[in-house]
N, C-alpha and C positions, 0 to 999 in steps of 0.2 A: 428304471435307471440303472440297476444292473450294480454289479461289484459291490455289493453292502451299500447299496444307494449313495454307490461316488464316496466310498468311506465317510458316511455320515454325514453328507454335505459339509464338505472340508469349507467351502466359502462362506460359511456360517459358524464358524468356531474360532476359538482364541488364535489359531495359529494358521488363518486365512491366510494375513501379509507376509508370513514367511515364506509358505507353500508356495503364493505367487510370485515371490521374489525368486525363491529356486527354480519354479518355470522359466520366469523371465533368463537366470543365468541357462536354463538349459537350450533355449531355443537359441542363445546365441552362438553354439558348438552344431548347429544345423548344419548336415552337409548342405554345399550350394547344388542347387539343381539349375542346369543347364540348358536344360528342354533340348539335349541334344538325339533323344531317339528316334529312328526312324521310321518307327510306328507312331510317332507323336498324334498323328491324324487321327489315329484309332484311341487316343489317349480319353476321350469324351466319353463312347460307346463304353469304355470297361469301367469307367469312374461311376456310371450311371448303373449300369450291372452290380457292382458292389454296393451301390446305396439300395437298391431294390432289394437283393439279397440281406442286406442286412436288416431291412424292415421287415421282411420276410421270416426272418429267424428273430426277430427284436432284440436285435443289437443296439446296446447303449451308442449314444454319438462320438464316443472318442473311439470305440472300437470300429466305427464305419468310417472316421477321417484317418484313424491310423493306417487302416488295410488300405484306402486309397494314396497316402502316403507312401507306404512300403512301395505300392506300383510302382509309382511315380519313380521313385530313386533307383528302382531296380532296372525298368525302362531305359532309365539316362545312363548306367551304363552297361547294359548288353544289346547287342541287335537282337532281338526276340523272332521267331518264327510268328507268325498270325494265329494259326491253330495251337499253341503252343501259350501263348498269353492268358486263354482260358485255364489251364492248371496254374500256372504264376497266378494269377487274380485270386483263385479258388485259395492257394496257399496262402497269401496275402493277408484274406480276410480270416483264416483259420488263426494263423500267428496273432494277429490284432485281438481277433475274439479270446484267446487264451492268456493275453497278457490284459486284457482288459475287461475281459468279463468271468463271469462265475461259471465253472466247471458245466455245471448241467443247462447253460446258454450257448456252449460251443458246437456250432453245427456238426453233424454228424457223417462221416463219408459215405454211408449209405442213402443219406439225403443228398450230399451234392452229385452223386452218381444217378440219383433217380432226376435231376432235373433235364428240362426238355432239350436244349442246345446241347450238352454233356451228351446223349443217344446218337441227336442228329449230326453231331460233330464224328461220331464212334469213337469216344473218350471216354474212357472208365481210370477214376483213380483205383490204386493199391496203397496199400499201408506203407510197402517197402517204397516206392516212388515217391510218395508223398512227403518220407521221412528224407528222403536224397532233397526235396524240393525244400523242406522248410531249412536244412541245415545251409544248403548254398545259400537263399536268403539270410538266414542267421549268419553266414559268413561276410556274406557282402554288406552288410550293416555291422560289422564290428560286434556283434552279440551283443549289441544294443537297441533294445527297441522301445526305452523309454525317452521318444521323441515326441515334444509338445508339438499340437496341433492346436489351430483356433477352436477348438471343441475343449480343449482341456482350459482354456481362460472364460469360455463363454457365461458359464455360472457365475463365475465370480463378479464379473462385471454386469450381469442382467441383476446381481441383488441391489446394487444401487443405480439400475438404469431409468427408474421414476420415482420420484420424490414429492414432498407434499407442495414443495413451492413450485413447483412446475405449472403449465399453462397449456391448455388445449384451446387453440383458436382466440388467445387472449384471453381466455376466462379460466377460473381454479378447475380441477380436476372433481366430474362428480363422483367418482368411485377410485380411489386409489388401485383396490385388489382386482376391480376388473380391467383399469388400465393396464396393469402389471402382467395380467392374464395375456392380453393382446399384445404388449411387448414382449413375451416371451414367444407366442406364434410369429409373429413378425421375426424375432431376431433368429430363431431357428431355422425361417426360410431363407433369411440372407445368408446365415450359416450354410445350407445345400447349396445355394449358389455357387458360394465361392470353393466347393467341390468340382464344379463342372467346368473350369478354364482354367490351367496352367498360369495365365497370367498372373494370378492371385497367388503363386508360389514365390514370386517377385517380392512380397511384401513379407514380415515377420508375422509368426501365427498370433501372436498377441494384438498386434494391428489390425488383424483383418477380423477379430473378433470384435475389438472395440469400434470398428467401420460399422460392423452388424448392428450394433447397438446404436451407432449415430443416424444409420439408415432407416433404421425403423422409427425413432423419434421422428423424422422427417416425414415419412410416410403417414406417423399417424398425426402430424400436425400438432406435435409437443413442441414448446418452447420454453429456454430457449433448445437449439439442437445438440447443442455441447455444453455441459455444465462445468463449471468448478470441481465439483465433487468429481464427475467422470474423469476430470482434467487430471487431478491428484491422485485419483485410483488407480487408474492406466497408466498416467507416464506420459500419454498423448495430447497434444494441442489439435485443433480443428486442421490446422497446416498439415502435420504428418499423417492426418486421414484423407486430407479431399480428396488426392486419387483413388484412394479404394473403394470410397464411397461413390463415385464417379461410375467405376465400374458397375456396381452393385445396383445402383440406379437403373442402369441402361440395361441390365439383365432385366430388372424390373420392370422396364416398359418392352421388353421382347416378349418377355410372358403374357403381359396384359393384351398385346397383341395377339399372340399365338392363340391365347383363351378365347378371345372372339373370333378369332378364326375359326377356330372348332366349332362354337359355338353355331357360326354358320354355316357350315357346313354337314350335311347329314351323316350320320354313321353308317360306316358299310364294313365289310369284310374283307380282308385282303384275301385275294385268289391263290397264294402261293404263300407258303413260310419258307423265308430264307434263313441259312443259319450259319451265314458269314457275312461279316461286316463287307455294306456296299460303297456305294459313292454317293446317297441320296442322303436324307435327313435321318438323324437319329431315334430310332425310338425299341430300347431293350426292354421299357415297359411291360411290352407285350408280353415277355416271360412270365408274367403274372396275371393273373386273372382278376378283373377290376369290376366290383359291383356297379350297375349304370345308375349314374347320377340322380338322385331324384329331386333336386333343386331346380328349381325354373326361374329364380331369380336374376336378374341382371348383375355384371359382377360389377362394382365400383371400378372408374378407371382413373383415379386419380394417383398420380406418382407423388407429386407435391403441389403445393403455390407458392412460388415465389414470392407473391406481395405477401404474403402470410409470414415471410421470414426474410424480412429485407435486410437482417443480416449476412444472409448466406449469400448474396453478389459480394457483399464486402471481402468475405474471406476466400470467395472462389468466384468471379466471373463464367466461368463456362456452368457451374452448377443452376446460376440464375438462369441458364437459357433453359431449362428441362422444363418443359409445360405440360398441361394438361393433354391429354391424350386424345380426347373427344370433345364433346362438349359438356361443358363445366358441371360435373357432376358433383353437388355439396358432400361429404361426407358426414353424415350425423354425428351425436355424442357419442364418444369411443367407447364410450360403457353400452350402446346400444346394435354396435356393426353386428354385421352377420357373417358367421364363419365362413360363409362359403366364398367371401373374398380371397383367403388364404389357402383354401382346397383347390381352388380353379389354379390359383399361382403354383400350389404346389405339384398340379399336374402337369402345368406347363412347362415343368423343369425340364421332364422326359419328353418332351413333344417334338423336339428337334431344333429348337429355336437356334438364330447364330449364334455363334462362337462370339467370346465378350471380349476376344483381344482388340488391343485398339483399332487395327488394321480392318475390322469386319464391322459390319453393322451401325456404325455412326452417321451415317447419311443425313439423318435428322439435325445433329449437333455438330455443324463444322468447327464451329469454334474447340469443343470439347477435343474433337480429333487432333487438332493442333497441338492443346493442352498436355497431353498423354502419349503422344509420338515419340517424345525425347525421352520420358522414364521408362519406357516397355518395349523399347525397340529392338532390345535383344531377344526379346521373346518371340520364337516363330509361328507363323498363322497355325492355330489349330483347325483343320478344315472337318466341316460334319459328315457322320456315320450314319448308316443305316442297317441295322439289323432287325430283324420281327423273329420270335422264336415262341414255342411253345411247350408247357409244364408237361411233361409224360403223367396219366392219371396215376400209372402207379409204376414202382422200381423196375426198372427195366437195364439189365449188363448187356454192355456192349463187348466187342472183343478189345483183348488190354491191348495198349501199343507198350514196343520196345524202344526204350530210351538209350539213344545212343550219346559218345562223346562230342558228336554235331548237334545235339539238340537244341543248343544256345552259342551262340559264338560272340565273345568280347571285343568291342568295336575301340574302345579307349582306354580301358583301364587294366581287365585283366587278361591275360597273355593266353592261358589254358581253356580249353573246353569244360563248358561247367561241370562234367560228371567224369571226369578226367582228373579233376585236381585232389 
């Protein structure tokens, strides 16, 4: 879990409510994200790259989410050359891991330089340039890295996500502990979904975390979808969460379709390895070698059944239109669900599903498009990107690069060049 087991699991202690309140106050002071970056179309690729590297180095979710958030804020302030986004992304990862993790978990410089895409791009990090970049990042953020993300709230909300009085398909839960285990998996799946599109930055971090819990309860057919206890704990009513939940369920829909498409397509090796973002679909997961899946079981295709939750239609007419993707396949008791379901969807996160911004991927839900347009109109469309990489088998150092004052250019906030300040 990292950093002294997240400070001895603060969400279970006597100060949990106070810590939560402090995080809620801090999130009100977060910088406004405007989605002004000229490279915003590449944002999805670099967010996935940071997520993959975080998993590779076993960083905690808070470090992963903070790294992506730091990159979002930096890109929002600077016009950055594409090649240098790699250096900035890695610097954000280092800063976030230093802030959220124990020292022995922080990636080493040699490890980063041995990554395949660093060699193929002829990039190498040295301590001097890395310190310069970290100083620039810290100056950009006002030397404040204490910025809450959805990952900082998720454990507190998960602690009360399933209770004794909850029902599964109208029946009492057969195993509270196993249901909580599945709730944990689903919630962290949706937490990763929230990293992939900058549309989620239009919501507060605590709101995204609460929506992760609500979307998980919907997918697991736990009723009611939002309890009074969760309302009191999070401070959010169902209406506060509806728009964010809809985006998550649409992403879930895309992942199911992508997983089914992957299963129906025979595996093949790419004929060439590309090291620069292109214009097709996103696939940075190829930077990390994955073992072949041994599971042959079919993936359940259930989003949620609207007739099982009639109150959903009362809260949100657009939510009631989400249907089962293929033929109705009854989800077995929660305690017997196959873990392959989440695994296949987790892999779908990195296979290039369409962006979740309201302007894209909503053809199946016309009324949903209408209901979301007004709330998310200011967020530009994030186009899909494609990059395929390979990790070097052994550390290989390339020619060093000289960074000049023209390395980055500020386009609306900072007047001087990054390294001329």
